[in-house]
N, C-alpha and C positions, 0 to 999 in steps of 0.2 A: 424815461419823460422828455424828448428833446424840444425845446423852446424855440418859440421863428420869432424874428423880431420883424414891423410890418411898420412902414414907414404909415408917421403918423402916428400915431403910438407911443405914448412916451410910459414910461417905466420907476419907478422907485429908486433916486441915485440921476439920474438924468438930468442934462442942462434946462431947469425952464425960467420960460418968461424971455424978454426983450433980446438979448444976450446973447442966448443959447441958438434963440430962434433966428438971428441974424446972422448967424458962424454958420447954421445949416443952407442957410439960404445961400451964404460966397461962394462954399464949400459946393452947390450944387449949380450957377452960373459959370465956375472956375469948369467942372465938367460940363457943360452943355457946348462954353471957350471947347475946349479940349476935343468935345466929341464933333466940332464942328469945321475945325480944322484937318482931324482927321479923315472928315468925307472930302473934303476939298480935298484933300491932297492923295486923297483914294482915286479920284475921278481925273483929277489931269496921269494917275498914272498909268489908271485906265487907260483913258484915249491915248498916249504917247504909246503904250504897245499896240495896238490898232494900228496907228501909224508906220511904226514901227514893222509890223505882221505884212504891212498890206503891200509896202515898199522891197522888203527881202525877203517876202512870200513863208513865214515863219507861223509854227503856231505860237501858240498864248504861254511854250515855258519856257521854248526857245526865246520869243519875244523879248522875256522878264529876266534870262540871261544875258542878255546880249545889252540889254542895258542895265544893266550889272556890272557886269567887265568893266562898260566903258563909264559906271561911277566908279569905280575902283581906280580906273588906268586915270582920270583924268582926277582925281583927287577930289570927287565934287558930289555931293549928295546924294542920293536918286535921284530927292522929286524935287531938287533943283537940274538935274539935268533932261529930268521929264515933263517938267517947264518949259525949258528952250525945248523944246523940242515939239513942243503945241504952238506956244506960241511964234517959233519960226521954219516951221512943214519942211526944216531939214535933220541928218543924221548926227545924231553923235558920230568922230573917227573912233573906229574900235580901240588907237591907242593915240595920243597926244601928238600934236605936232611938235617937233622939238625945237627949241627957239621962241612955241607962243607959249 
């Protein structure tokens, strides 16, 4: 028989008391923060992809490939480059400009 653990159900050996509850709350708060950042970044990347798709007449896969290549060529995180595209509405060069 397989046992399932449900949220809020305590079993023998679990941390009881305020300390255990505090740790669980801190863990959940960290998870919420992590997920919030992920959603924010995903939204910015999606908007950048839309701009790239419209400007270069690409589909979503081609636009992501373009952004990924630019990210690697400029040695920058994809999210940071995407955010720059959204803020400036300018496309990154597919290759970095020499001397820049």
